[in-house]
N, C-alpha and C positions, 0 to 999 in steps of 0.2 A: 417550582424549580423543576427545572428541564429534565425530561430523559434523556439516557445515555445506554445506548446500545453498542455494544463491540461483534462484530459480523467477520469471520473467517474464511473466505470462499475456499475451497478446496477441490480440485479436480485430481483424477486417477493420472489420464491420460497425457502430460506434460510431453512435451514433442521429442525436446534433448534430456531428459530425465525421468521416464515412464515410471508411473508410482511414487515420485518424490514425497508425496506427505506421509508417507509408509515408512520412509528409508531409515532406517536405524542409525541414530545418534549416541554413544553410550548406553545400550539398549533399550533406547525407549525410539519411537518413532518420532519422524521432525514434526508432527504436526501435535502431537503433545507437548514438546518443547514450548512452541510457541505459545499454544493453550494455557498451561501454566504459568507462563510468565505473562501474560496478557491480563488472565484473571484476576494479576495482584494489582493492576492498576486503580488508584483511588477512583477516579473518575468513572467509570465503567459500572452499572448497576446491573449487568445481564450481558453474558458471551456466550455467543451462539457459532458452530462449526455448521456453513451450509455447502452441503455436498451432494453429487448424482452416483456416488458410489458406495455400495452394502460394504467393499470393503475398508472405506474409511470411515462409515458408518461405524459400525463393528470397535474399529481401534477406539473412536472415541467413546463410545459406551462402556470398554471396557474399562477404562481410568475414570469413567465417572462424567466425562462431560455432556454438556448439551449440544445435539444434532439435528438437524432439520436437511430432510431429503429434497432436491429441488430437480429443475428438468436438467433434461442433460444436453439441450440446446441452446444453452447458451453460450455467446461470442468471448464473453468477459468476466473477469469475477464480478465487477460492478453490477452486470447485468444479473448474477448469482444472488450479490449482495441485495439487490432493487427486489428481488422475491423474497428473500428470504424476509423482507422488513416488511412486506406484504402480509406475509405466512402470519407474522407477528402482529399486524393489526397494529404497526408504529402510527401515530399522530404525526402529522403534516411539520410539527416543531418537533419532535424528537432527534435528537442528536446520533446520528449513524457512524459509528468508526467502522472501514475499510482494513481490515488488520491483515497483511499478505500471511496466509498460510508457507511461504517458504523462505520467513525473517526469525530464524530460531534464536537469532544473538539479541532481539529485540530490547529493551529497557522500557518501564512503563512510565518513565517518565516522558518517554516519546508521545505513546498515547494522551496522557493528560496534558500537554502541551499544545495539542491538537484541540482537544477539547475546553480548554480555557481559552483559546483564539476564540472560538464561535461564540462562545458565550459573551465573549468582551465585545465581538465587533458583528451587530444584529445583522448590518451589509454586507457581510461576505457571503457568497453562494456556497463558497469551497476553500478547506485548507488541505494543507501536504506539509511535507518536513522536507527540507534541503540541510545537507551538512560541507559546511567551507572545505573545499579543495585544493591542493598542493602537486597530489601526488601526477605526474608529466604522462604515464601509462593511463591514468584513468580517465584523464584528460580529453586522450585520443582514442580513448575505445570506443565503440559504437555501443555497446550493450552498457553504459554508465552513461545516464541520461542526465544534460547540466541544464540549470535554469538560470536565467536572470529575471533581475525585479526592477522594479520600480520603485522611486524615492519612500513609496510608503511602505513597502514589503512586498506587492504583489506583483504575482508572476507579469511576465513580457513575455515570455517565449519559452518553450523547452523543446531541447533539440538533442540527436545523437552526435551531431558535428561539435569541435571545441567552441564553445560560444563562454563571454565573449572573447571574440581571438586577439591573441596580445599583436600590437603594432610590431613591437620589436621581435625577431625570432628567437631571440637569446632571451627574452624574457621568462621566467619562470611562472607557469598558469597559477594564477588564481580566479576561482569557480565555485560554483554552489554545484555539488551533487546530487541531484534529486534524489529521495527514500520515497519509496512505493508504496507509504501511509495516507488514507485521506479521513477527511471527516465532511461530513454533511450535516445538512437537515434533510430529514427523509421527503420534505415534500421537493426540494430541490433533486434528490437524488429521482426519485419517481419521475420527474422531468426529466432529466439529464439520460437517462436511458433511451428516453423516447425520439431523443435529436438524431437528425442522421448526422453521421460522417461526414466530416470537411475534408477539402482538398491536404492540409495540413496533418490532417490526423491519417489518413491514406498513405502520404509520401513519407510521414515519419515511424509510422506505426504506434502513434502513441495516443493513447486515447484522451489525455486529459487537455490534448488542444483541442478538443472537438468542444471544450465550454471558452476557450477563449475565442474561437473563432465562429462563437452564437452569443459573444458579448458579455459573458459572466466575467465572474471578478472570483481570482483564487490568492488567498491571503497565504502567504510560504514563511511557514515558522523555524526558523533558524536553530538548529539544534548542536550540539557539540558532541552527540553521540553518535558514530558512525554505524552501520548495520552493515552485514553481509545475504544479499538475496540468494537463495541456492539456485539455480537455473541450470548447473551443468554437473558433470561428475568432480570436475575438479574445485568447481565451490563446495561441495559437500564433502571433498577430500581437507580442504580449510577449514572448514567449523568445525569438522569433526578434531581436527588439531588444536583449534583454538581451545574448544571445549576440554579436552583433554589437559592444556595447559593450564 
């Protein structure tokens, strides 16, 4: 049986919303909401928060979660996840799920679908999620990443710009909104973090383009469940309102 470990990277110093893992939602820090939802995923055998901040470490300890301290030098959450996987001494075949610490509305089915895909498709290097989109504002919002797929459900390209662009200006947009959850086998994860960023990644500021530029395949799982990534105070207010309802 393949081992499956979920890792939640969490840093305190987010540029647009400093301290966001500890932002309170219904009297609990956001990172606790993420952990308590993710830990219920049937596919996960272990769940760990990886952080470089003692405040986050203490918050995780207070509600009984597992936490690892990592270096503060990481440029991305993926690098932090890779270090945590090394600390855990995971085998190359272990499936690692990168669960974003700013997704307090995540559903366990989203995690399980990534794991199921990696187990079923041994040729796939990594997997991620996308949700069918129709909202025109999101389609044109550079903060909302779009992805286009080939006939086998593999990513052709990710972009902050509207893709695929409708030929007719009046056409209602139909697109896939990328959700920032990733699954990989640990061997690939360690290799990926050693690759140099390519031209497209540097231009779009999208790390997943590194895999495509180096010729790796990304399987995109279409999920009926949308999510709200908390990047700004406005996002936080929206999530608080949703949870109140």
